TORKOL-4160 file (C-alpha; in steps of 0.2 Angstrom, whole numbers, padded with zeros to 4 digits, m for minus):
390
<pt num="1" X="0938" Y="0039" Z="0596"/>
<pt num="2" X="0934" Y="0050" Z="0611"/>
<pt num="3" X="0943" Y="0065" Z="0617"/>
<pt num="4" X="0940" Y="0080" Z="0628"/>
<pt num="5" X="0945" Y="0093" Z="0615"/>
<pt num="6" X="0944" Y="0091" Z="0596"/>
<pt num="7" X="0955" Y="0103" Z="0587"/>
<pt num="8" X="0953" Y="0106" Z="0568"/>
<pt num="9" X="0969" Y="0113" Z="0560"/>
<pt num="10" X="0987" Y="0107" Z="0563"/>
<pt num="11" X="0996" Y="0124" Z="0561"/>
<pt num="12" X="1004" Y="0133" Z="0575"/>
<pt num="13" X="0988" Y="0138" Z="0584"/>
<pt num="14" X="0981" Y="0120" Z="0584"/>
<pt num="15" X="0997" Y="0112" Z="0589"/>
<pt num="16" X="1001" Y="0125" Z="0602"/>
<pt num="17" X="0984" Y="0123" Z="0611"/>
<pt num="18" X="0986" Y="0104" Z="0610"/>
<pt num="19" X="1003" Y="0105" Z="0618"/>
<pt num="20" X="0998" Y="0116" Z="0632"/>
<pt num="21" X="0983" Y="0106" Z="0636"/>
<pt num="22" X="0992" Y="0090" Z="0635"/>
<pt num="23" X="1004" Y="0096" Z="0648"/>
<pt num="24" X="0989" Y="0099" Z="0660"/>
<pt num="25" X="0983" Y="0082" Z="0657"/>
<pt num="26" X="0969" Y="0087" Z="0645"/>
<pt num="27" X="0966" Y="0075" Z="0630"/>
<pt num="28" X="0966" Y="0082" Z="0613"/>
<pt num="29" X="0965" Y="0076" Z="0595"/>
<pt num="30" X="0971" Y="0087" Z="0581"/>
<pt num="31" X="0964" Y="0085" Z="0563"/>
<pt num="32" X="0974" Y="0092" Z="0549"/>
<pt num="33" X="0969" Y="0090" Z="0531"/>
<pt num="34" X="0986" Y="0091" Z="0523"/>
<pt num="35" X="1002" Y="0082" Z="0526"/>
<pt num="36" X="1015" Y="0087" Z="0539"/>
<pt num="37" X="1027" Y="0091" Z="0524"/>
<pt num="38" X="1014" Y="0102" Z="0516"/>
<pt num="39" X="1011" Y="0112" Z="0533"/>
<pt num="40" X="1030" Y="0114" Z="0535"/>
<pt num="41" X="1032" Y="0120" Z="0517"/>
<pt num="42" X="1021" Y="0136" Z="0520"/>
<pt num="43" X="1032" Y="0151" Z="0521"/>
<pt num="44" X="1025" Y="0164" Z="0534"/>
<pt num="45" X="1031" Y="0179" Z="0544"/>
<pt num="46" X="1042" Y="0177" Z="0559"/>
<pt num="47" X="1041" Y="0192" Z="0571"/>
<pt num="48" X="1035" Y="0185" Z="0588"/>
<pt num="49" X="1029" Y="0196" Z="0603"/>
<pt num="50" X="1037" Y="0193" Z="0619"/>
<pt num="51" X="1021" Y="0186" Z="0626"/>
<pt num="52" X="1021" Y="0173" Z="0612"/>
<pt num="53" X="1038" Y="0168" Z="0616"/>
<pt num="54" X="1033" Y="0166" Z="0634"/>
<pt num="55" X="1019" Y="0154" Z="0629"/>
<pt num="56" X="1031" Y="0144" Z="0618"/>
<pt num="57" X="1042" Y="0142" Z="0634"/>
<pt num="58" X="1027" Y="0137" Z="0644"/>
<pt num="59" X="1023" Y="0124" Z="0631"/>
<pt num="60" X="1041" Y="0117" Z="0633"/>
<pt num="61" X="1045" Y="0119" Z="0615"/>
<pt num="62" X="1056" Y="0135" Z="0615"/>
<pt num="63" X="1073" Y="0128" Z="0617"/>
<pt num="64" X="1078" Y="0130" Z="0598"/>
<pt num="65" X="1069" Y="0147" Z="0598"/>
<pt num="66" X="1079" Y="0153" Z="0612"/>
<pt num="67" X="1095" Y="0147" Z="0604"/>
<pt num="68" X="1092" Y="0152" Z="0586"/>
<pt num="69" X="1079" Y="0166" Z="0587"/>
<pt num="70" X="1086" Y="0184" Z="0586"/>
<pt num="71" X="1081" Y="0196" Z="0599"/>
<pt num="72" X="1076" Y="0213" Z="0591"/>
<pt num="73" X="1076" Y="0228" Z="0602"/>
<pt num="74" X="1070" Y="0240" Z="0588"/>
<pt num="75" X="1066" Y="0242" Z="0570"/>
<pt num="76" X="1067" Y="0256" Z="0557"/>
<pt num="77" X="1055" Y="0266" Z="0547"/>
<pt num="78" X="1063" Y="0273" Z="0531"/>
<pt num="79" X="1055" Y="0289" Z="0523"/>
<pt num="80" X="1061" Y="0304" Z="0513"/>
<pt num="81" X="1078" Y="0295" Z="0510"/>
<pt num="82" X="1082" Y="0293" Z="0529"/>
<pt num="83" X="1078" Y="0280" Z="0542"/>
<pt num="84" X="1072" Y="0283" Z="0560"/>
<pt num="85" X="1074" Y="0269" Z="0573"/>
<pt num="86" X="1060" Y="0264" Z="0585"/>
<pt num="87" X="1068" Y="0259" Z="0601"/>
<pt num="88" X="1057" Y="0245" Z="0607"/>
<pt num="89" X="1066" Y="0240" Z="0622"/>
<pt num="90" X="1069" Y="0258" Z="0628"/>
<pt num="91" X="1051" Y="0263" Z="0625"/>
<pt num="92" X="1043" Y="0248" Z="0633"/>
<pt num="93" X="1054" Y="0246" Z="0648"/>
<pt num="94" X="1063" Y="0232" Z="0642"/>
<pt num="95" X="1052" Y="0222" Z="0630"/>
<pt num="96" X="1058" Y="0216" Z="0613"/>
<pt num="97" X="1052" Y="0204" Z="0599"/>
<pt num="98" X="1060" Y="0188" Z="0593"/>
<pt num="99" X="1063" Y="0185" Z="0575"/>
<pt num="100" X="1060" Y="0166" Z="0572"/>
<pt num="101" X="1051" Y="0159" Z="0557"/>
<pt num="102" X="1033" Y="0153" Z="0558"/>
<pt num="103" X="1039" Y="0137" Z="0549"/>
<pt num="104" X="1052" Y="0134" Z="0563"/>
<pt num="105" X="1038" Y="0137" Z="0577"/>
<pt num="106" X="1027" Y="0124" Z="0568"/>
<pt num="107" X="1042" Y="0112" Z="0567"/>
<pt num="108" X="1046" Y="0114" Z="0586"/>
<pt num="109" X="1028" Y="0111" Z="0590"/>
<pt num="110" X="1027" Y="0095" Z="0580"/>
<pt num="111" X="1042" Y="0089" Z="0589"/>
<pt num="112" X="1034" Y="0093" Z="0605"/>
<pt num="113" X="1018" Y="0084" Z="0601"/>
<pt num="114" X="1029" Y="0069" Z="0595"/>
<pt num="115" X="1039" Y="0068" Z="0611"/>
<pt num="116" X="1023" Y="0068" Z="0622"/>
<pt num="117" X="1014" Y="0056" Z="0610"/>
<pt num="118" X="1001" Y="0068" Z="0605"/>
<pt num="119" X="0988" Y="0063" Z="0592"/>
<pt num="120" X="0989" Y="0073" Z="0576"/>
<pt num="121" X="0980" Y="0065" Z="0562"/>
<pt num="122" X="0986" Y="0071" Z="0545"/>
<pt num="123" X="0977" Y="0070" Z="0528"/>
<pt num="124" X="0961" Y="0070" Z="0536"/>
<pt num="125" X="0949" Y="0074" Z="0522"/>
<pt num="126" X="0931" Y="0081" Z="0523"/>
<pt num="127" X="0932" Y="0086" Z="0541"/>
<pt num="128" X="0915" Y="0091" Z="0548"/>
<pt num="129" X="0909" Y="0096" Z="0565"/>
<pt num="130" X="0892" Y="0090" Z="0571"/>
<pt num="131" X="0879" Y="0094" Z="0585"/>
<pt num="132" X="0889" Y="0110" Z="0590"/>
<pt num="133" X="0875" Y="0117" Z="0600"/>
<pt num="134" X="0873" Y="0101" Z="0610"/>
<pt num="135" X="0883" Y="0095" Z="0625"/>
<pt num="136" X="0890" Y="0081" Z="0614"/>
<pt num="137" X="0898" Y="0088" Z="0598"/>
<pt num="138" X="0908" Y="0077" Z="0587"/>
<pt num="139" X="0919" Y="0077" Z="0572"/>
<pt num="140" X="0919" Y="0066" Z="0557"/>
<pt num="141" X="0933" Y="0065" Z="0544"/>
<pt num="142" X="0938" Y="0053" Z="0530"/>
<pt num="143" X="0954" Y="0043" Z="0527"/>
<pt num="144" X="0953" Y="0034" Z="0510"/>
<pt num="145" X="0936" Y="0026" Z="0509"/>
<pt num="146" X="0933" Y="0026" Z="0528"/>
<pt num="147" X="0924" Y="0039" Z="0538"/>
<pt num="148" X="0929" Y="0040" Z="0556"/>
<pt num="149" X="0921" Y="0049" Z="0571"/>
<pt num="150" X="0929" Y="0058" Z="0586"/>
<pt num="151" X="0917" Y="0062" Z="0601"/>
<pt num="152" X="0923" Y="0077" Z="0611"/>
<pt num="153" X="0917" Y="0090" Z="0624"/>
<pt num="154" X="0923" Y="0105" Z="0614"/>
<pt num="155" X="0928" Y="0109" Z="0596"/>
<pt num="156" X="0942" Y="0122" Z="0593"/>
<pt num="157" X="0943" Y="0129" Z="0575"/>
<pt num="158" X="0961" Y="0133" Z="0571"/>
<pt num="159" X="0959" Y="0129" Z="0552"/>
<pt num="160" X="0962" Y="0146" Z="0544"/>
<pt num="161" X="0952" Y="0158" Z="0534"/>
<pt num="162" X="0946" Y="0145" Z="0521"/>
<pt num="163" X="0943" Y="0131" Z="0534"/>
<pt num="164" X="0927" Y="0122" Z="0538"/>
<pt num="165" X="0925" Y="0128" Z="0556"/>
<pt num="166" X="0918" Y="0146" Z="0553"/>
<pt num="167" X="0908" Y="0139" Z="0538"/>
<pt num="168" X="0899" Y="0127" Z="0550"/>
<pt num="169" X="0891" Y="0142" Z="0559"/>
<pt num="170" X="0874" Y="0148" Z="0553"/>
<pt num="171" X="0876" Y="0164" Z="0543"/>
<pt num="172" X="0863" Y="0172" Z="0555"/>
<pt num="173" X="0873" Y="0168" Z="0570"/>
<pt num="174" X="0888" Y="0178" Z="0566"/>
<pt num="175" X="0893" Y="0195" Z="0559"/>
<pt num="176" X="0908" Y="0198" Z="0547"/>
<pt num="177" X="0919" Y="0214" Z="0546"/>
<pt num="178" X="0931" Y="0215" Z="0531"/>
<pt num="179" X="0942" Y="0227" Z="0522"/>
<pt num="180" X="0951" Y="0221" Z="0506"/>
<pt num="181" X="0966" Y="0232" Z="0502"/>
<pt num="182" X="0969" Y="0237" Z="0484"/>
<pt num="183" X="0987" Y="0230" Z="0483"/>
<pt num="184" X="0997" Y="0215" Z="0488"/>
<pt num="185" X="1015" Y="0211" Z="0494"/>
<pt num="186" X="1027" Y="0202" Z="0483"/>
<pt num="187" X="1039" Y="0193" Z="0494"/>
<pt num="188" X="1056" Y="0185" Z="0490"/>
<pt num="189" X="1066" Y="0173" Z="0501"/>
<pt num="190" X="1085" Y="0173" Z="0497"/>
<pt num="191" X="1100" Y="0165" Z="0504"/>
<pt num="192" X="1109" Y="0181" Z="0507"/>
<pt num="193" X="1115" Y="0191" Z="0522"/>
<pt num="194" X="1101" Y="0203" Z="0528"/>
<pt num="195" X="1104" Y="0221" Z="0523"/>
<pt num="196" X="1100" Y="0227" Z="0541"/>
<pt num="197" X="1102" Y="0218" Z="0558"/>
<pt num="198" X="1084" Y="0225" Z="0562"/>
<pt num="199" X="1069" Y="0226" Z="0551"/>
<pt num="200" X="1066" Y="0241" Z="0539"/>
<pt num="201" X="1049" Y="0247" Z="0535"/>
<pt num="202" X="1050" Y="0259" Z="0520"/>
<pt num="203" X="1037" Y="0272" Z="0514"/>
<pt num="204" X="1041" Y="0278" Z="0496"/>
<pt num="205" X="1031" Y="0286" Z="0483"/>
<pt num="206" X="1033" Y="0270" Z="0472"/>
<pt num="207" X="1025" Y="0260" Z="0486"/>
<pt num="208" X="1029" Y="0251" Z="0502"/>
<pt num="209" X="1044" Y="0240" Z="0505"/>
<pt num="210" X="1050" Y="0229" Z="0519"/>
<pt num="211" X="1067" Y="0222" Z="0523"/>
<pt num="212" X="1066" Y="0207" Z="0535"/>
<pt num="213" X="1076" Y="0191" Z="0539"/>
<pt num="214" X="1074" Y="0174" Z="0545"/>
<pt num="215" X="1093" Y="0172" Z="0550"/>
<pt num="216" X="1110" Y="0180" Z="0547"/>
<pt num="217" X="1110" Y="0170" Z="0530"/>
<pt num="218" X="1092" Y="0170" Z="0525"/>
<pt num="219" X="1083" Y="0186" Z="0520"/>
<pt num="220" X="1065" Y="0190" Z="0517"/>
<pt num="221" X="1061" Y="0206" Z="0507"/>
<pt num="222" X="1044" Y="0213" Z="0501"/>
<pt num="223" X="1037" Y="0226" Z="0489"/>
<pt num="224" X="1020" Y="0233" Z="0487"/>
<pt num="225" X="1013" Y="0228" Z="0470"/>
<pt num="226" X="0996" Y="0229" Z="0462"/>
<pt num="227" X="0984" Y="0215" Z="0464"/>
<pt num="228" X="0984" Y="0212" Z="0445"/>
<pt num="229" X="1002" Y="0208" Z="0445"/>
<pt num="230" X="1008" Y="0190" Z="0444"/>
<pt num="231" X="1024" Y="0182" Z="0451"/>
<pt num="232" X="1029" Y="0177" Z="0433"/>
<pt num="233" X="1030" Y="0196" Z="0429"/>
<pt num="234" X="1043" Y="0199" Z="0442"/>
<pt num="235" X="1060" Y="0191" Z="0438"/>
<pt num="236" X="1073" Y="0192" Z="0452"/>
<pt num="237" X="1082" Y="0206" Z="0443"/>
<pt num="238" X="1066" Y="0217" Z="0442"/>
<pt num="239" X="1062" Y="0213" Z="0460"/>
<pt num="240" X="1079" Y="0218" Z="0466"/>
<pt num="241" X="1080" Y="0234" Z="0456"/>
<pt num="242" X="1063" Y="0240" Z="0462"/>
<pt num="243" X="1067" Y="0236" Z="0480"/>
<pt num="244" X="1083" Y="0247" Z="0479"/>
<pt num="245" X="1073" Y="0261" Z="0472"/>
<pt num="246" X="1062" Y="0261" Z="0487"/>
<pt num="247" X="1076" Y="0261" Z="0500"/>
<pt num="248" X="1087" Y="0275" Z="0506"/>
<pt num="249" X="1103" Y="0276" Z="0496"/>
<pt num="250" X="1114" Y="0270" Z="0510"/>
<pt num="251" X="1103" Y="0255" Z="0512"/>
<pt num="252" X="1101" Y="0251" Z="0494"/>
<pt num="253" X="1120" Y="0252" Z="0491"/>
<pt num="254" X="1123" Y="0238" Z="0504"/>
<pt num="255" X="1109" Y="0226" Z="0498"/>
<pt num="256" X="1116" Y="0209" Z="0494"/>
<pt num="257" X="1106" Y="0201" Z="0480"/>
<pt num="258" X="1104" Y="0183" Z="0475"/>
<pt num="259" X="1093" Y="0170" Z="0467"/>
<pt num="260" X="1076" Y="0169" Z="0475"/>
<pt num="261" X="1072" Y="0152" Z="0484"/>
<pt num="262" X="1054" Y="0157" Z="0486"/>
<pt num="263" X="1043" Y="0170" Z="0478"/>
<pt num="264" X="1025" Y="0174" Z="0480"/>
<pt num="265" X="1012" Y="0188" Z="0481"/>
<pt num="266" X="1000" Y="0189" Z="0496"/>
<pt num="267" X="0984" Y="0200" Z="0495"/>
<pt num="268" X="0981" Y="0211" Z="0511"/>
<pt num="269" X="0965" Y="0209" Z="0520"/>
<pt num="270" X="0957" Y="0214" Z="0537"/>
<pt num="271" X="0944" Y="0202" Z="0543"/>
<pt num="272" X="0935" Y="0199" Z="0559"/>
<pt num="273" X="0920" Y="0188" Z="0564"/>
<pt num="274" X="0909" Y="0190" Z="0579"/>
<pt num="275" X="0907" Y="0181" Z="0590"/>
<pt num="276" X="0921" Y="0169" Z="0591"/>
<pt num="277" X="0910" Y="0155" Z="0599"/>
<pt num="278" X="0895" Y="0145" Z="0593"/>
<pt num="279" X="0888" Y="0133" Z="0605"/>
<pt num="280" X="0903" Y="0122" Z="0609"/>
<pt num="281" X="0914" Y="0127" Z="0594"/>
<pt num="282" X="0927" Y="0140" Z="0598"/>
<pt num="283" X="0936" Y="0149" Z="0584"/>
<pt num="284" X="0954" Y="0154" Z="0585"/>
<pt num="285" X="0967" Y="0162" Z="0574"/>
<pt num="286" X="0964" Y="0165" Z="0555"/>
<pt num="287" X="0948" Y="0156" Z="0557"/>
<pt num="288" X="0941" Y="0171" Z="0566"/>
<pt num="289" X="0952" Y="0185" Z="0560"/>
<pt num="290" X="0965" Y="0191" Z="0547"/>
<pt num="291" X="0976" Y="0206" Z="0548"/>
<pt num="292" X="0988" Y="0214" Z="0535"/>
<pt num="293" X="1006" Y="0208" Z="0538"/>
<pt num="294" X="1012" Y="0226" Z="0541"/>
<pt num="295" X="1010" Y="0226" Z="0559"/>
<pt num="296" X="1016" Y="0207" Z="0562"/>
<pt num="297" X="1000" Y="0204" Z="0572"/>
<pt num="298" X="0994" Y="0188" Z="0562"/>
<pt num="299" X="1002" Y="0174" Z="0572"/>
<pt num="300" X="1003" Y="0184" Z="0587"/>
<pt num="301" X="0984" Y="0188" Z="0588"/>
<pt num="302" X="0981" Y="0169" Z="0586"/>
<pt num="303" X="0993" Y="0166" Z="0601"/>
<pt num="304" X="0982" Y="0177" Z="0612"/>
<pt num="305" X="0967" Y="0167" Z="0607"/>
<pt num="306" X="0976" Y="0151" Z="0612"/>
<pt num="307" X="0981" Y="0159" Z="0628"/>
<pt num="308" X="0963" Y="0163" Z="0633"/>
<pt num="309" X="0957" Y="0146" Z="0627"/>
<pt num="310" X="0970" Y="0137" Z="0636"/>
<pt num="311" X="0967" Y="0145" Z="0653"/>
<pt num="312" X="0948" Y="0144" Z="0650"/>
<pt num="313" X="0949" Y="0125" Z="0647"/>
<pt num="314" X="0961" Y="0122" Z="0661"/>
<pt num="315" X="0949" Y="0131" Z="0673"/>
<pt num="316" X="0934" Y="0121" Z="0666"/>
<pt num="317" X="0942" Y="0104" Z="0668"/>
<pt num="318" X="0952" Y="0107" Z="0684"/>
<pt num="319" X="0941" Y="0120" Z="0693"/>
<pt num="320" X="0924" Y="0117" Z="0686"/>
<pt num="321" X="0924" Y="0135" Z="0682"/>
<pt num="322" X="0916" Y="0140" Z="0665"/>
<pt num="323" X="0918" Y="0159" Z="0666"/>
<pt num="324" X="0933" Y="0159" Z="0655"/>
<pt num="325" X="0924" Y="0149" Z="0641"/>
<pt num="326" X="0909" Y="0160" Z="0643"/>
<pt num="327" X="0919" Y="0176" Z="0642"/>
<pt num="328" X="0931" Y="0169" Z="0629"/>
<pt num="329" X="0924" Y="0178" Z="0613"/>
<pt num="330" X="0922" Y="0195" Z="0621"/>
<pt num="331" X="0940" Y="0194" Z="0629"/>
<pt num="332" X="0948" Y="0188" Z="0613"/>
<pt num="333" X="0939" Y="0201" Z="0602"/>
<pt num="334" X="0944" Y="0215" Z="0613"/>
<pt num="335" X="0962" Y="0211" Z="0609"/>
<pt num="336" X="0959" Y="0206" Z="0591"/>
<pt num="337" X="0952" Y="0223" Z="0587"/>
<pt num="338" X="0967" Y="0232" Z="0595"/>
<pt num="339" X="0978" Y="0221" Z="0584"/>
<pt num="340" X="0967" Y="0226" Z="0569"/>
<pt num="341" X="0968" Y="0245" Z="0573"/>
<pt num="342" X="0987" Y="0244" Z="0574"/>
<pt num="343" X="0989" Y="0234" Z="0558"/>
<pt num="344" X="0977" Y="0246" Z="0549"/>
<pt num="345" X="0987" Y="0261" Z="0556"/>
<pt num="346" X="1004" Y="0253" Z="0550"/>
<pt num="347" X="0996" Y="0249" Z="0533"/>
<pt num="348" X="0988" Y="0265" Z="0529"/>
<pt num="349" X="1003" Y="0276" Z="0535"/>
<pt num="350" X="1016" Y="0267" Z="0525"/>
<pt num="351" X="1008" Y="0261" Z="0509"/>
<pt num="352" X="1004" Y="0271" Z="0493"/>
<pt num="353" X="0985" Y="0269" Z="0490"/>
<pt num="354" X="0981" Y="0270" Z="0471"/>
<pt num="355" X="0965" Y="0280" Z="0474"/>
<pt num="356" X="0974" Y="0292" Z="0487"/>
<pt num="357" X="0975" Y="0310" Z="0484"/>
<pt num="358" X="0988" Y="0323" Z="0487"/>
<pt num="359" X="0979" Y="0327" Z="0503"/>
<pt num="360" X="0980" Y="0309" Z="0509"/>
<pt num="361" X="0999" Y="0309" Z="0505"/>
<pt num="362" X="1002" Y="0325" Z="0516"/>
<pt num="363" X="0993" Y="0317" Z="0530"/>
<pt num="364" X="1004" Y="0301" Z="0529"/>
<pt num="365" X="1019" Y="0313" Z="0529"/>
<pt num="366" X="1012" Y="0322" Z="0544"/>
<pt num="367" X="1008" Y="0306" Z="0553"/>
<pt num="368" X="1027" Y="0301" Z="0552"/>
<pt num="369" X="1033" Y="0318" Z="0557"/>
<pt num="370" X="1022" Y="0318" Z="0572"/>
<pt num="371" X="1027" Y="0300" Z="0577"/>
<pt num="372" X="1046" Y="0305" Z="0577"/>
<pt num="373" X="1043" Y="0321" Z="0586"/>
<pt num="374" X="1032" Y="0314" Z="0600"/>
<pt num="375" X="1040" Y="0302" Z="0613"/>
<pt num="376" X="1022" Y="0297" Z="0618"/>
<pt num="377" X="1017" Y="0293" Z="0600"/>
<pt num="378" X="1033" Y="0282" Z="0598"/>
<pt num="379" X="1029" Y="0273" Z="0615"/>
<pt num="380" X="1012" Y="0269" Z="0609"/>
<pt num="381" X="1019" Y="0262" Z="0593"/>
<pt num="382" X="1032" Y="0252" Z="0602"/>
<pt num="383" X="1019" Y="0245" Z="0615"/>
<pt num="384" X="1008" Y="0238" Z="0601"/>
<pt num="385" X="1023" Y="0231" Z="0591"/>
<pt num="386" X="1030" Y="0221" Z="0606"/>
<pt num="387" X="1013" Y="0215" Z="0610"/>
<pt num="388" X="0999" Y="0221" Z="0622"/>
<pt num="389" X="0996" Y="0211" Z="0638"/>
<pt num="390" X="0986" Y="0195" Z="0636"/>
């Protein structure tokens, strides 16, 4: 098989790039090691920057997002028994975010690829990129006992932190930056009415908590837990009791509890690889960078990579202009590191660190006191939350 752009990874990043390029007449093939059902079964965050939402519309897959997604003009930070609101729309001159689950984004992108007859190959095992430094890279993969080959001009690695793309780059050609946080998030999904119409980020001496939602009948809640904890330790009753302890009394009293339909513990990590290009391999999304979920930058940072790659590839094929491809890594990393800074700030400000001193605790309290006393500080928070320009 021959194509112009070979994409490794059938998650939202790979599918979005494939869809956008297809609409511009550029051929793509997407290789995904798992089944479609497996990909759609992954539970992920769902706070979309306004820029990401615009990219979905450009990809012609935003009809359901615009119909069912919830526009949020603000969110709350709870601390010291009270909650303060961050007015995103007012502080940014009209911008907001869309609450719409990543699973639904992926489902819409699959539907979009199906409608256009896009090639997405599932259950592709042992995917390997070859000759990445040549003008004629290619991909191999196995289905059953048969090994197949795809020749392409460029390879895009959208296969996540554990994927083969980044691992295909020689160690001496890249540099990795990483911070692993000493706690995780225990998340529960429940068919209950959300406790708040907008997200609540809660700082508490017992640890961080987050009240989020997928819809008006589907809630997503998180609490900070030690990395040594297991899901089995946390019954639904224990989870709800601990969540209530970390919320202001007026919020806790309104919390509707119910049986969990999904429960998991996610570790928190910051990670960046530089550069995001090796020969004719370009990394995007989690293959190149990971952020803690605190600032809702993960999927959104991936979307900015796709935005840059999309425009760079269109310029290459339609204008014979390679400046976008040549500048991709530097441009993407500039925005990636800003997303890392914001996620790091949100995480360090709102979580309880086990090794933290009383001094560190006072600094966290002062950080929040300053934030809500300074319109400029609040505006900076809001600007980053709704998404910096691409």
